N, CA, C and O atoms as a CHARMM CRD file, in Angstrom:
* protein
*
  368
    1    1 MET  N    -12.29200 -15.47700  22.14100 PROA 1      0.00000
    2    1 MET  CA   -13.47300 -14.77000  21.68100 PROA 1      0.00000
    3    1 MET  C    -14.14100 -14.09900  22.86800 PROA 1      0.00000
    4    1 MET  O    -14.36600 -14.73400  23.89800 PROA 1      0.00000
    5    2 THR  N    -14.45700 -12.82500  22.72900 PROA 2      0.00000
    6    2 THR  CA   -15.15300 -12.08200  23.75800 PROA 2      0.00000
    7    2 THR  C    -16.62600 -12.01800  23.39800 PROA 2      0.00000
    8    2 THR  O    -16.98800 -11.67400  22.27200 PROA 2      0.00000
    9    3 THR  N    -17.46500 -12.35000  24.35300 PROA 3      0.00000
   10    3 THR  CA   -18.89600 -12.26000  24.10200 PROA 3      0.00000
   11    3 THR  C    -19.50400 -11.25000  25.04500 PROA 3      0.00000
   12    3 THR  O    -18.95800 -10.98000  26.11400 PROA 3      0.00000
   13    4 LYS  N    -20.61600 -10.69900  24.65700 PROA 4      0.00000
   14    4 LYS  CA   -21.31400  -9.72100  25.48200 PROA 4      0.00000
   15    4 LYS  C    -22.42000 -10.44400  26.21800 PROA 4      0.00000
   16    4 LYS  O    -23.34500 -10.98800  25.61300 PROA 4      0.00000
   17    5 GLY  N    -22.30600 -10.43900  27.55900 PROA 5      0.00000
   18    5 GLY  CA   -23.32300 -11.11800  28.35100 PROA 5      0.00000
   19    5 GLY  C    -23.37000 -12.58300  27.98100 PROA 5      0.00000
   20    5 GLY  O    -22.33900 -13.25100  27.90300 PROA 5      0.00000
   21    6 ASN  N    -24.56100 -13.07200  27.75600 PROA 6      0.00000
   22    6 ASN  CA   -24.74700 -14.47800  27.38300 PROA 6      0.00000
   23    6 ASN  C    -25.04000 -14.63100  25.89400 PROA 6      0.00000
   24    6 ASN  O    -25.47100 -15.69800  25.45600 PROA 6      0.00000
   25    7 ASP  N    -24.81300 -13.59000  25.12100 PROA 7      0.00000
   26    7 ASP  CA   -25.10600 -13.62900  23.69600 PROA 7      0.00000
   27    7 ASP  C    -23.89300 -14.12100  22.91600 PROA 7      0.00000
   28    7 ASP  O    -22.96300 -13.35000  22.67700 PROA 7      0.00000
   29    8 PRO  N    -23.88700 -15.39400  22.51300 PROA 8      0.00000
   30    8 PRO  CA   -22.73600 -15.92700  21.78200 PROA 8      0.00000
   31    8 PRO  C    -22.60300 -15.35200  20.36800 PROA 8      0.00000
   32    8 PRO  O    -21.56800 -15.53700  19.72800 PROA 8      0.00000
   33    9 ALA  N    -23.63000 -14.66000  19.87300 PROA 9      0.00000
   34    9 ALA  CA   -23.56500 -14.07500  18.53300 PROA 9      0.00000
   35    9 ALA  C    -22.76100 -12.78000  18.52400 PROA 9      0.00000
   36    9 ALA  O    -22.32800 -12.32600  17.46500 PROA 9      0.00000
   37   10 TYR  N    -22.55900 -12.18600  19.69200 PROA 10     0.00000
   38   10 TYR  CA   -21.83000 -10.92400  19.78900 PROA 10     0.00000
   39   10 TYR  C    -20.34800 -11.19900  19.92400 PROA 10     0.00000
   40   10 TYR  O    -19.92800 -11.93300  20.81800 PROA 10     0.00000
   41   11 ILE  N    -19.56300 -10.62400  19.05400 PROA 11     0.00000
   42   11 ILE  CA   -18.11100 -10.72800  19.13200 PROA 11     0.00000
   43   11 ILE  C    -17.55800  -9.31700  19.13000 PROA 11     0.00000
   44   11 ILE  O    -17.80800  -8.54700  18.20200 PROA 11     0.00000
   45   12 ALA  N    -16.80700  -8.97700  20.16300 PROA 12     0.00000
   46   12 ALA  CA   -16.24200  -7.63000  20.26500 PROA 12     0.00000
   47   12 ALA  C    -15.25000  -7.39700  19.13000 PROA 12     0.00000
   48   12 ALA  O    -14.49800  -8.29200  18.74600 PROA 12     0.00000
   49   13 ALA  N    -15.26700  -6.18900  18.61000 PROA 13     0.00000
   50   13 ALA  CA   -14.33100  -5.82100  17.55300 PROA 13     0.00000
   51   13 ALA  C    -12.91800  -5.74200  18.12200 PROA 13     0.00000
   52   13 ALA  O    -12.72200  -5.34800  19.27100 PROA 13     0.00000
   53   14 ARG  N    -11.95400  -6.11400  17.31600 PROA 14     0.00000
   54   14 ARG  CA   -10.56200  -6.00300  17.72500 PROA 14     0.00000
   55   14 ARG  C     -9.97600  -4.74200  17.13500 PROA 14     0.00000
   56   14 ARG  O    -10.33000  -4.33500  16.02900 PROA 14     0.00000
   57   15 LYS  N     -9.08100  -4.13100  17.87800 PROA 15     0.00000
   58   15 LYS  CA    -8.40200  -2.94000  17.39400 PROA 15     0.00000
   59   15 LYS  C     -7.49900  -3.34900  16.23900 PROA 15     0.00000
   60   15 LYS  O     -6.70600  -4.28100  16.37400 PROA 15     0.00000
   61   16 ARG  N     -7.61000  -2.67300  15.12200 PROA 16     0.00000
   62   16 ARG  CA    -6.86000  -3.04600  13.92400 PROA 16     0.00000
   63   16 ARG  C     -5.64500  -2.16200  13.68300 PROA 16     0.00000
   64   16 ARG  O     -4.61300  -2.65000  13.22000 PROA 16     0.00000
   65   17 VAL  N     -5.74600  -0.86700  13.98800 PROA 17     0.00000
   66   17 VAL  CA    -4.64800   0.05200  13.73700 PROA 17     0.00000
   67   17 VAL  C     -4.54400   1.06300  14.87200 PROA 17     0.00000
   68   17 VAL  O     -5.52500   1.34800  15.56000 PROA 17     0.00000
   69   18 ASP  N     -3.35300   1.59300  15.05300 PROA 18     0.00000
   70   18 ASP  CA    -3.17900   2.69000  15.98800 PROA 18     0.00000
   71   18 ASP  C     -3.39800   3.99100  15.23000 PROA 18     0.00000
   72   18 ASP  O     -2.94000   4.14700  14.09800 PROA 18     0.00000
   73   19 VAL  N     -4.09700   4.91600  15.86000 PROA 19     0.00000
   74   19 VAL  CA    -4.40300   6.20400  15.25000 PROA 19     0.00000
   75   19 VAL  C     -3.80900   7.28800  16.13400 PROA 19     0.00000
   76   19 VAL  O     -4.02000   7.28800  17.34700 PROA 19     0.00000
   77   20 SER  N     -3.07400   8.20500  15.53900 PROA 20     0.00000
   78   20 SER  CA    -2.50200   9.31400  16.29200 PROA 20     0.00000
   79   20 SER  C     -3.57400  10.37200  16.53800 PROA 20     0.00000
   80   20 SER  O     -4.65500  10.32300  15.95000 PROA 20     0.00000
   81   21 VAL  N     -3.26800  11.31700  17.40200 PROA 21     0.00000
   82   21 VAL  CA    -4.18400  12.42000  17.67200 PROA 21     0.00000
   83   21 VAL  C     -4.47600  13.17900  16.37800 PROA 21     0.00000
   84   21 VAL  O     -5.63300  13.48100  16.08500 PROA 21     0.00000
   85   22 GLY  N     -3.45000  13.48500  15.61400 PROA 22     0.00000
   86   22 GLY  CA    -3.64100  14.19700  14.35900 PROA 22     0.00000
   87   22 GLY  C     -4.50700  13.43200  13.37300 PROA 22     0.00000
   88   22 GLY  O     -5.36400  14.00800  12.70300 PROA 22     0.00000
   89   23 GLU  N     -4.27600  12.13900  13.29100 PROA 23     0.00000
   90   23 GLU  CA    -5.08500  11.31400  12.39400 PROA 23     0.00000
   91   23 GLU  C     -6.53800  11.28800  12.83900 PROA 23     0.00000
   92   23 GLU  O     -7.44300  11.27500  12.00600 PROA 23     0.00000
   93   24 SER  N     -6.76900  11.28100  14.16200 PROA 24     0.00000
   94   24 SER  CA    -8.15500  11.27400  14.64900 PROA 24     0.00000
   95   24 SER  C     -8.86400  12.56200  14.25600 PROA 24     0.00000
   96   24 SER  O    -10.03900  12.53400  13.88800 PROA 24     0.00000
   97   25 VAL  N     -8.16500  13.69100  14.33100 PROA 25     0.00000
   98   25 VAL  CA    -8.75600  14.96400  13.91000 PROA 25     0.00000
   99   25 VAL  C     -9.11100  14.89900  12.42900 PROA 25     0.00000
  100   25 VAL  O    -10.21300  15.27800  12.03200 PROA 25     0.00000
  101   26 ARG  N     -8.17600  14.42000  11.61700 PROA 26     0.00000
  102   26 ARG  CA    -8.42200  14.33400  10.17100 PROA 26     0.00000
  103   26 ARG  C     -9.58400  13.40000   9.85900 PROA 26     0.00000
  104   26 ARG  O    -10.43400  13.72800   9.03100 PROA 26     0.00000
  105   27 ILE  N     -9.63100  12.24600  10.50700 PROA 27     0.00000
  106   27 ILE  CA   -10.69200  11.26900  10.24300 PROA 27     0.00000
  107   27 ILE  C    -12.05900  11.85500  10.58500 PROA 27     0.00000
  108   27 ILE  O    -12.99600  11.75100   9.79300 PROA 27     0.00000
  109   28 VAL  N    -12.17500  12.46400  11.75100 PROA 28     0.00000
  110   28 VAL  CA   -13.46400  13.03100  12.15600 PROA 28     0.00000
  111   28 VAL  C    -13.84300  14.19200  11.23300 PROA 28     0.00000
  112   28 VAL  O    -15.00800  14.33200  10.86100 PROA 28     0.00000
  113   29 ARG  N    -12.86800  15.02200  10.86500 PROA 29     0.00000
  114   29 ARG  CA   -13.14100  16.12700   9.93600 PROA 29     0.00000
  115   29 ARG  C    -13.66200  15.59000   8.60900 PROA 29     0.00000
  116   29 ARG  O    -14.64600  16.09900   8.07100 PROA 29     0.00000
  117   30 GLU  N    -13.00300  14.56500   8.08600 PROA 30     0.00000
  118   30 GLU  CA   -13.42800  14.00400   6.80600 PROA 30     0.00000
  119   30 GLU  C    -14.80100  13.33500   6.91100 PROA 30     0.00000
  120   30 GLU  O    -15.59200  13.39200   5.96900 PROA 30     0.00000
  121   31 LEU  N    -15.08400  12.70400   8.05000 PROA 31     0.00000
  122   31 LEU  CA   -16.41300  12.11100   8.23700 PROA 31     0.00000
  123   31 LEU  C    -17.50500  13.18200   8.24600 PROA 31     0.00000
  124   31 LEU  O    -18.64300  12.92000   7.85800 PROA 31     0.00000
  125   32 GLN  N    -17.15300  14.37800   8.68700 PROA 32     0.00000
  126   32 GLN  CA   -18.09400  15.50500   8.67600 PROA 32     0.00000
  127   32 GLN  C    -18.12000  16.20100   7.30700 PROA 32     0.00000
  128   32 GLN  O    -18.84800  17.17300   7.10300 PROA 32     0.00000
  129   33 GLU  N    -17.31000  15.68200   6.37800 PROA 33     0.00000
  130   33 GLU  CA   -17.21200  16.21600   5.01600 PROA 33     0.00000
  131   33 GLU  C    -16.82000  17.69100   5.01100 PROA 33     0.00000
  132   33 GLU  O    -17.37800  18.50100   4.27000 PROA 33     0.00000
  133   34 LEU  N    -15.84000  18.01900   5.86200 PROA 34     0.00000
  134   34 LEU  CA   -15.31400  19.37500   5.94100 PROA 34     0.00000
  135   34 LEU  C    -13.90000  19.42400   5.39500 PROA 34     0.00000
  136   34 LEU  O    -13.12400  18.48600   5.57800 PROA 34     0.00000
  137   35 THR  N    -13.56700  20.50900   4.72800 PROA 35     0.00000
  138   35 THR  CA   -12.18700  20.74800   4.34200 PROA 35     0.00000
  139   35 THR  C    -11.47800  21.39700   5.53100 PROA 35     0.00000
  140   35 THR  O    -12.11600  21.85300   6.48000 PROA 35     0.00000
  141   36 GLN  N    -10.16400  21.43000   5.45900 PROA 36     0.00000
  142   36 GLN  CA    -9.41900  22.12800   6.51000 PROA 36     0.00000
  143   36 GLN  C     -9.82700  23.59900   6.55200 PROA 36     0.00000
  144   36 GLN  O     -9.94100  24.17700   7.63300 PROA 36     0.00000
  145   37 ARG  N    -10.04600  24.20100   5.39900 PROA 37     0.00000
  146   37 ARG  CA   -10.45100  25.61900   5.32600 PROA 37     0.00000
  147   37 ARG  C    -11.80500  25.82200   6.00000 PROA 37     0.00000
  148   37 ARG  O    -11.98400  26.77900   6.75300 PROA 37     0.00000
  149   38 GLU  N    -12.75000  24.93800   5.73700 PROA 38     0.00000
  150   38 GLU  CA   -14.07400  25.04500   6.35600 PROA 38     0.00000
  151   38 GLU  C    -13.98600  24.88900   7.87200 PROA 38     0.00000
  152   38 GLU  O    -14.64600  25.61000   8.62000 PROA 38     0.00000
  153   39 LEU  N    -13.16100  23.94000   8.31400 PROA 39     0.00000
  154   39 LEU  CA   -12.97900  23.76100   9.75600 PROA 39     0.00000
  155   39 LEU  C    -12.31500  24.98600  10.36000 PROA 39     0.00000
  156   39 LEU  O    -12.65100  25.39300  11.47200 PROA 39     0.00000
  157   40 SER  N    -11.39500  25.56200   9.64900 PROA 40     0.00000
  158   40 SER  CA   -10.75200  26.79400  10.09700 PROA 40     0.00000
  159   40 SER  C    -11.77300  27.91900  10.26000 PROA 40     0.00000
  160   40 SER  O    -11.75300  28.65000  11.25000 PROA 40     0.00000
  161   41 ASP  N    -12.65900  28.04700   9.28400 PROA 41     0.00000
  162   41 ASP  CA   -13.69400  29.07500   9.34500 PROA 41     0.00000
  163   41 ASP  C    -14.62900  28.86100  10.52800 PROA 41     0.00000
  164   41 ASP  O    -15.07500  29.82400  11.15100 PROA 41     0.00000
  165   42 LEU  N    -14.93100  27.59200  10.84300 PROA 42     0.00000
  166   42 LEU  CA   -15.82500  27.27600  11.96000 PROA 42     0.00000
  167   42 LEU  C    -15.17500  27.51400  13.32000 PROA 42     0.00000
  168   42 LEU  O    -15.85800  27.84300  14.29000 PROA 42     0.00000
  169   43 THR  N    -13.85200  27.34600  13.38900 PROA 43     0.00000
  170   43 THR  CA   -13.17100  27.36800  14.68800 PROA 43     0.00000
  171   43 THR  C    -12.33500  28.61000  14.94200 PROA 43     0.00000
  172   43 THR  O    -12.04700  28.93800  16.09300 PROA 43     0.00000
  173   44 GLY  N    -11.94300  29.30300  13.88700 PROA 44     0.00000
  174   44 GLY  CA   -11.01400  30.41500  14.06000 PROA 44     0.00000
  175   44 GLY  C     -9.56600  29.96400  14.17900 PROA 44     0.00000
  176   44 GLY  O     -8.67000  30.78900  14.36100 PROA 44     0.00000
  177   45 ILE  N     -9.33300  28.65900  14.07600 PROA 45     0.00000
  178   45 ILE  CA    -7.97200  28.12000  14.09300 PROA 45     0.00000
  179   45 ILE  C     -7.44600  28.19200  12.66700 PROA 45     0.00000
  180   45 ILE  O     -8.10400  27.70500  11.74700 PROA 45     0.00000
  181   46 PRO  N     -6.27400  28.79000  12.46100 PROA 46     0.00000
  182   46 PRO  CA    -5.75500  28.90600  11.08900 PROA 46     0.00000
  183   46 PRO  C     -5.65400  27.54600  10.39100 PROA 46     0.00000
  184   46 PRO  O     -5.33200  26.53600  11.01700 PROA 46     0.00000
  185   47 GLN  N     -5.93000  27.54000   9.09900 PROA 47     0.00000
  186   47 GLN  CA    -5.86500  26.30100   8.31400 PROA 47     0.00000
  187   47 GLN  C     -4.48900  25.66900   8.41200 PROA 47     0.00000
  188   47 GLN  O     -4.37900  24.44500   8.48400 PROA 47     0.00000
  189   48 ALA  N     -3.44300  26.47200   8.41600 PROA 48     0.00000
  190   48 ALA  CA    -2.07800  25.93200   8.51800 PROA 48     0.00000
  191   48 ALA  C     -1.88100  25.20600   9.85200 PROA 48     0.00000
  192   48 ALA  O     -1.17500  24.19900   9.91000 PROA 48     0.00000
  193   49 THR  N     -2.49500  25.70600  10.91100 PROA 49     0.00000
  194   49 THR  CA    -2.39200  25.05000  12.21700 PROA 49     0.00000
  195   49 THR  C     -3.15900  23.73400  12.20900 PROA 49     0.00000
  196   49 THR  O     -2.69000  22.74100  12.76600 PROA 49     0.00000
  197   50 ILE  N     -4.33000  23.71800  11.58700 PROA 50     0.00000
  198   50 ILE  CA    -5.09500  22.46700  11.46800 PROA 50     0.00000
  199   50 ILE  C     -4.28700  21.43500  10.70000 PROA 50     0.00000
  200   50 ILE  O     -4.24200  20.26700  11.08800 PROA 50     0.00000
  201   51 SER  N     -3.65200  21.85300   9.62000 PROA 51     0.00000
  202   51 SER  CA    -2.80200  20.94600   8.84900 PROA 51     0.00000
  203   51 SER  C     -1.66700  20.41000   9.71600 PROA 51     0.00000
  204   51 SER  O     -1.37500  19.21500   9.69500 PROA 51     0.00000
  205   52 ALA  N     -1.03200  21.29100  10.47300 PROA 52     0.00000
  206   52 ALA  CA     0.07800  20.86700  11.33900 PROA 52     0.00000
  207   52 ALA  C     -0.40400  19.90100  12.41500 PROA 52     0.00000
  208   52 ALA  O      0.30800  18.95200  12.74600 PROA 52     0.00000
  209   53 ILE  N     -1.59300  20.12000  12.96900 PROA 53     0.00000
  210   53 ILE  CA    -2.16500  19.20200  13.97100 PROA 53     0.00000
  211   53 ILE  C     -2.40000  17.84200  13.32200 PROA 53     0.00000
  212   53 ILE  O     -2.01300  16.81000  13.87000 PROA 53     0.00000
  213   54 GLU  N     -3.03300  17.84600  12.15200 PROA 54     0.00000
  214   54 GLU  CA    -3.35700  16.58900  11.46900 PROA 54     0.00000
  215   54 GLU  C     -2.11000  15.80900  11.06800 PROA 54     0.00000
  216   54 GLU  O     -2.16200  14.58700  10.92600 PROA 54     0.00000
  217   55 ASN  N     -1.00700  16.49400  10.88600 PROA 55     0.00000
  218   55 ASN  CA     0.25000  15.83500  10.52800 PROA 55     0.00000
  219   55 ASN  C      1.16500  15.65300  11.73400 PROA 55     0.00000
  220   55 ASN  O      2.35100  15.35400  11.58900 PROA 55     0.00000
  221   56 ASP  N      0.59600  15.83800  12.92700 PROA 56     0.00000
  222   56 ASP  CA     1.31100  15.63100  14.20000 PROA 56     0.00000
  223   56 ASP  C      2.57400  16.47600  14.31500 PROA 56     0.00000
  224   56 ASP  O      3.54700  16.06100  14.94500 PROA 56     0.00000
  225   57 ARG  N      2.56200  17.65100  13.71100 PROA 57     0.00000
  226   57 ARG  CA     3.68500  18.58200  13.85000 PROA 57     0.00000
  227   57 ARG  C      3.44400  19.58300  14.97800 PROA 57     0.00000
  228   57 ARG  O      4.38100  20.19400  15.49300 PROA 57     0.00000
  229   58 VAL  N      2.16700  19.74200  15.35600 PROA 58     0.00000
  230   58 VAL  CA     1.77700  20.64300  16.43900 PROA 58     0.00000
  231   58 VAL  C      0.87800  19.85700  17.37300 PROA 58     0.00000
  232   58 VAL  O     -0.00600  19.12800  16.92400 PROA 58     0.00000
  233   59 LYS  N      1.10200  20.00500  18.68100 PROA 59     0.00000
  234   59 LYS  CA     0.25200  19.31400  19.65300 PROA 59     0.00000
  235   59 LYS  C     -1.13400  19.93800  19.66000 PROA 59     0.00000
  236   59 LYS  O     -1.28600  21.14900  19.49700 PROA 59     0.00000
  237   60 LEU  N     -2.13800  19.09800  19.85100 PROA 60     0.00000
  238   60 LEU  CA    -3.51600  19.55600  19.83100 PROA 60     0.00000
  239   60 LEU  C     -3.82200  20.45600  21.02900 PROA 60     0.00000
  240   60 LEU  O     -4.30700  21.57300  20.84700 PROA 60     0.00000
  241   61 GLY  N     -3.55400  20.00100  22.22000 PROA 61     0.00000
  242   61 GLY  CA    -3.82600  20.78500  23.42200 PROA 61     0.00000
  243   61 GLY  C     -5.30200  20.75700  23.79100 PROA 61     0.00000
  244   61 GLY  O     -6.16500  20.55500  22.93800 PROA 61     0.00000
  245   62 ALA  N     -5.57800  20.96200  25.07300 PROA 62     0.00000
  246   62 ALA  CA    -6.94200  20.85700  25.59300 PROA 62     0.00000
  247   62 ALA  C     -7.87000  21.92100  25.01600 PROA 62     0.00000
  248   62 ALA  O     -8.99700  21.61100  24.63000 PROA 62     0.00000
  249   63 GLU  N     -7.41500  23.16500  24.95100 PROA 63     0.00000
  250   63 GLU  CA    -8.29400  24.23500  24.46700 PROA 63     0.00000
  251   63 GLU  C     -8.63100  24.06200  22.99400 PROA 63     0.00000
  252   63 GLU  O     -9.78700  24.22300  22.60100 PROA 63     0.00000
  253   64 ARG  N     -7.64300  23.73800  22.17800 PROA 64     0.00000
  254   64 ARG  CA    -7.92400  23.49500  20.75300 PROA 64     0.00000
  255   64 ARG  C     -8.82900  22.28100  20.58800 PROA 64     0.00000
  256   64 ARG  O     -9.70700  22.26600  19.72500 PROA 64     0.00000
  257   65 ALA  N     -8.61100  21.25300  21.42400 PROA 65     0.00000
  258   65 ALA  CA    -9.44700  20.05100  21.34000 PROA 65     0.00000
  259   65 ALA  C    -10.90800  20.40000  21.60200 PROA 65     0.00000
  260   65 ALA  O    -11.79700  19.88900  20.92100 PROA 65     0.00000
  261   66 LYS  N    -11.16100  21.25600  22.57300 PROA 66     0.00000
  262   66 LYS  CA   -12.54200  21.66300  22.87900 PROA 66     0.00000
  263   66 LYS  C    -13.16900  22.40300  21.70300 PROA 66     0.00000
  264   66 LYS  O    -14.31100  22.13600  21.33100 PROA 66     0.00000
  265   67 VAL  N    -12.41800  23.33000  21.12300 PROA 67     0.00000
  266   67 VAL  CA   -12.92700  24.12500  19.99600 PROA 67     0.00000
  267   67 VAL  C    -13.18700  23.22900  18.78800 PROA 67     0.00000
  268   67 VAL  O    -14.23600  23.32600  18.15200 PROA 67     0.00000
  269   68 LEU  N    -12.22900  22.35600  18.47500 PROA 68     0.00000
  270   68 LEU  CA   -12.39500  21.45500  17.33000 PROA 68     0.00000
  271   68 LEU  C    -13.53600  20.47000  17.56100 PROA 68     0.00000
  272   68 LEU  O    -14.32400  20.20600  16.65300 PROA 68     0.00000
  273   69 ALA  N    -13.62500  19.92700  18.77600 PROA 69     0.00000
  274   69 ALA  CA   -14.68000  18.95700  19.07600 PROA 69     0.00000
  275   69 ALA  C    -16.06800  19.58700  18.92200 PROA 69     0.00000
  276   69 ALA  O    -16.98900  18.95100  18.41000 PROA 69     0.00000
  277   70 GLN  N    -16.21100  20.81800  19.36000 PROA 70     0.00000
  278   70 GLN  CA   -17.50000  21.48900  19.21400 PROA 70     0.00000
  279   70 GLN  C    -17.85900  21.62600  17.73000 PROA 70     0.00000
  280   70 GLN  O    -18.99300  21.35300  17.33500 PROA 70     0.00000
  281   71 ALA  N    -16.90300  22.04200  16.92400 PROA 71     0.00000
  282   71 ALA  CA   -17.15000  22.20100  15.49200 PROA 71     0.00000
  283   71 ALA  C    -17.39400  20.85500  14.80800 PROA 71     0.00000
  284   71 ALA  O    -18.17100  20.76400  13.85800 PROA 71     0.00000
  285   72 LEU  N    -16.71800  19.80900  15.30200 PROA 72     0.00000
  286   72 LEU  CA   -16.83100  18.48000  14.69400 PROA 72     0.00000
  287   72 LEU  C    -17.94300  17.63300  15.31700 PROA 72     0.00000
  288   72 LEU  O    -18.15400  16.48300  14.93200 PROA 72     0.00000
  289   73 LYS  N    -18.64600  18.22000  16.28200 PROA 73     0.00000
  290   73 LYS  CA   -19.79200  17.55100  16.92200 PROA 73     0.00000
  291   73 LYS  C    -19.40300  16.21700  17.55500 PROA 73     0.00000
  292   73 LYS  O    -20.06900  15.20000  17.36200 PROA 73     0.00000
  293   74 CYS  N    -18.30100  16.25000  18.31900 PROA 74     0.00000
  294   74 CYS  CA   -17.86700  15.04800  19.02200 PROA 74     0.00000
  295   74 CYS  C    -17.32800  15.45700  20.38800 PROA 74     0.00000
  296   74 CYS  O    -17.15300  16.64400  20.66200 PROA 74     0.00000
  297   75 HSD  N    -17.07100  14.49100  21.22400 PROA 75     0.00000
  298   75 HSD  CA   -16.47900  14.75400  22.53900 PROA 75     0.00000
  299   75 HSD  C    -14.97900  14.99600  22.34800 PROA 75     0.00000
  300   75 HSD  O    -14.35700  14.32500  21.52400 PROA 75     0.00000
  301   76 PRO  N    -14.38500  15.93800  23.08900 PROA 76     0.00000
  302   76 PRO  CA   -12.94000  16.18600  22.94000 PROA 76     0.00000
  303   76 PRO  C    -12.07900  14.93400  23.13400 PROA 76     0.00000
  304   76 PRO  O    -11.01500  14.81400  22.52600 PROA 76     0.00000
  305   77 ALA  N    -12.53100  14.00900  23.97100 PROA 77     0.00000
  306   77 ALA  CA   -11.75400  12.78900  24.21200 PROA 77     0.00000
  307   77 ALA  C    -11.59300  11.95100  22.95000 PROA 77     0.00000
  308   77 ALA  O    -10.61300  11.21900  22.81100 PROA 77     0.00000
  309   78 VAL  N    -12.54800  12.05200  22.03100 PROA 78     0.00000
  310   78 VAL  CA   -12.44400  11.32400  20.76100 PROA 78     0.00000
  311   78 VAL  C    -11.20000  11.77200  20.00700 PROA 78     0.00000
  312   78 VAL  O    -10.54400  10.97500  19.33600 PROA 78     0.00000
  313   79 LEU  N    -10.88700  13.05500  20.12500 PROA 79     0.00000
  314   79 LEU  CA    -9.72300  13.61000  19.42900 PROA 79     0.00000
  315   79 LEU  C     -8.43500  13.41800  20.20400 PROA 79     0.00000
  316   79 LEU  O     -7.39300  13.10800  19.62600 PROA 79     0.00000
  317   80 VAL  N     -8.51000  13.60300  21.52100 PROA 80     0.00000
  318   80 VAL  CA    -7.30300  13.60000  22.35500 PROA 80     0.00000
  319   80 VAL  C     -6.82600  12.19400  22.69600 PROA 80     0.00000
  320   80 VAL  O     -5.62300  11.95900  22.80700 PROA 80     0.00000
  321   81 PHE  N     -7.76000  11.25700  22.86400 PROA 81     0.00000
  322   81 PHE  CA    -7.40900   9.89000  23.25200 PROA 81     0.00000
  323   81 PHE  C     -7.95200   8.87900  22.24900 PROA 81     0.00000
  324   81 PHE  O     -8.81600   8.07500  22.59900 PROA 81     0.00000
  325   82 PRO  N     -7.46100   8.90000  20.99900 PROA 82     0.00000
  326   82 PRO  CA    -8.04100   8.02300  19.97500 PROA 82     0.00000
  327   82 PRO  C     -7.85600   6.53800  20.23100 PROA 82     0.00000
  328   82 PRO  O     -8.65200   5.73700  19.74000 PROA 82     0.00000
  329   83 GLY  N     -6.84700   6.14500  20.97200 PROA 83     0.00000
  330   83 GLY  CA    -6.60600   4.72900  21.20500 PROA 83     0.00000
  331   83 GLY  C     -7.05800   4.24500  22.56500 PROA 83     0.00000
  332   83 GLY  O     -6.72000   3.13000  22.96400 PROA 83     0.00000
  333   84 TRP  N     -7.81000   5.05000  23.28300 PROA 84     0.00000
  334   84 TRP  CA    -8.21600   4.73000  24.64500 PROA 84     0.00000
  335   84 TRP  C     -9.13800   3.52600  24.65800 PROA 84     0.00000
  336   84 TRP  O    -10.14400   3.50800  23.94800 PROA 84     0.00000
  337   85 ASP  N     -8.80700   2.51600  25.45800 PROA 85     0.00000
  338   85 ASP  CA    -9.62000   1.32300  25.62000 PROA 85     0.00000
  339   85 ASP  C    -10.27600   1.41000  26.98500 PROA 85     0.00000
  340   85 ASP  O     -9.62500   1.15900  27.99900 PROA 85     0.00000
  341   86 VAL  N    -11.54000   1.75800  27.02900 PROA 86     0.00000
  342   86 VAL  CA   -12.24700   1.98200  28.28100 PROA 86     0.00000
  343   86 VAL  C    -12.22800   0.73900  29.16200 PROA 86     0.00000
  344   86 VAL  O    -11.95500   0.83300  30.35900 PROA 86     0.00000
  345   87 GLU  N    -12.51600  -0.42600  28.58200 PROA 87     0.00000
  346   87 GLU  CA   -12.54500  -1.65700  29.37600 PROA 87     0.00000
  347   87 GLU  C    -11.17900  -1.97000  29.95500 PROA 87     0.00000
  348   87 GLU  O    -11.07000  -2.32300  31.12900 PROA 87     0.00000
  349   88 GLU  N    -10.13000  -1.84400  29.14500 PROA 88     0.00000
  350   88 GLU  CA    -8.77600  -2.14700  29.61500 PROA 88     0.00000
  351   88 GLU  C     -8.33900  -1.16700  30.69600 PROA 88     0.00000
  352   88 GLU  O     -7.76600  -1.58000  31.70500 PROA 88     0.00000
  353   89 GLN  N     -8.59900   0.12100  30.50200 PROA 89     0.00000
  354   89 GLN  CA    -8.16600   1.14000  31.45500 PROA 89     0.00000
  355   89 GLN  C     -8.94200   1.07400  32.75800 PROA 89     0.00000
  356   89 GLN  O     -8.38700   1.36900  33.81600 PROA 89     0.00000
  357   90 SER  N    -10.22400   0.68900  32.70800 PROA 90     0.00000
  358   90 SER  CA   -11.01500   0.61600  33.93200 PROA 90     0.00000
  359   90 SER  C    -10.66100  -0.61600  34.75800 PROA 90     0.00000
  360   90 SER  O    -10.95200  -0.66600  35.95300 PROA 90     0.00000
  361   91 ALA  N    -10.03400  -1.61100  34.12600 PROA 91     0.00000
  362   91 ALA  CA    -9.63300  -2.81800  34.85100 PROA 91     0.00000
  363   91 ALA  C     -8.29800  -2.62100  35.57000 PROA 91     0.00000
  364   91 ALA  O     -7.94700  -3.39700  36.45900 PROA 91     0.00000
  365   92 ALA  N     -7.56700  -1.59500  35.18700 PROA 92     0.00000
  366   92 ALA  CA    -6.23700  -1.36000  35.76400 PROA 92     0.00000
  367   92 ALA  C     -6.28500  -0.85500  37.17200 PROA 92     0.00000
  368   92 ALA  O     -5.24100  -0.61500  37.77800 PROA 92     0.00000
């Protein structure tokens, strides 16, 4: 059990599933209640390309990540590194 500081009531959440880059884009888009078409209109990225990204058929890339993140009101790292564990990576 991991606790935060001296608070025994706090239990860190465990990672339950792995999420791909495409899945992270889809999840954030759906949380914003946007369709692929609406996201396309906001970003200028064709709807077919958004679909391909969400299905991991096309790589997201840094520039697309920036454009999508701005439209989705999140940091690009949320989309590009969905499985990043800050505590684990900083200990390495």
